[in-house]
N, C-alpha and C positions, 0 to 999 in steps of 0.2 A: 560174243557180243561186244567185248571191249575192242577186239581187232576190227570188227565191222565198223564201229564208230570211228576208230582211228583212220580207217581207209576212206570213209565218207568225208571226214574232216579234211584229209589230204586232198581229195578230189575237189572239194569246195575251194580250198586255198589255191590250188593250181588253176582253177577256173577264174578266180578273181585276178590272179597275177596275169593270166593270159589276156583277160579283158583290158587290164591297165596297160599292158605292153602294146596291145593292138591300138589303143587310144593314143599312146605316146609316139608310136612309130611314124605316123604322117608328120608330126611336128618336128621330128629329128631329120627326116630325109632331105628337105630343102636346104637345111643348114650344111649337111655333109656334101651336097652337090656343089654348093658355093665355095666350100673350102678346098676343092680340088684345083690344083694349079692348071694353067693352060697347057695343053699338050705341046711339048717342044719336039722339034724334028730330031730324029735319031742322030743326024750329023752334028747338030748343035750340042747335044748331050755328049757325044764323043769328043768334040773339041773342048768342052768345059772340063771333062775328065782328064784329057791329055794335058791341059794347062795346069791343072791341080797336081798332077803327077810330076811335073817338071820343077815344081817349087822345092828348093832345098829345105831339109829338115835339120833341126839342131841335133848335134851329137851329144848324148848324155855324158857327163863327166864321171868316170869311175873313181871311187874313193878308195 
């Protein structure tokens, strides 16, 4: 009896969480779509990476 009550309680809690998540999902999706940067051309990305790789780095001083 105790196990059945625990199982029923778990199912009720999972149902409530699922309903809340379903309710919140549409509110989150438009914000995440706006946060995505514009799609850059692969050539532009390659040029930016090449420019970053050409910059000199500081050499750490060994003590």
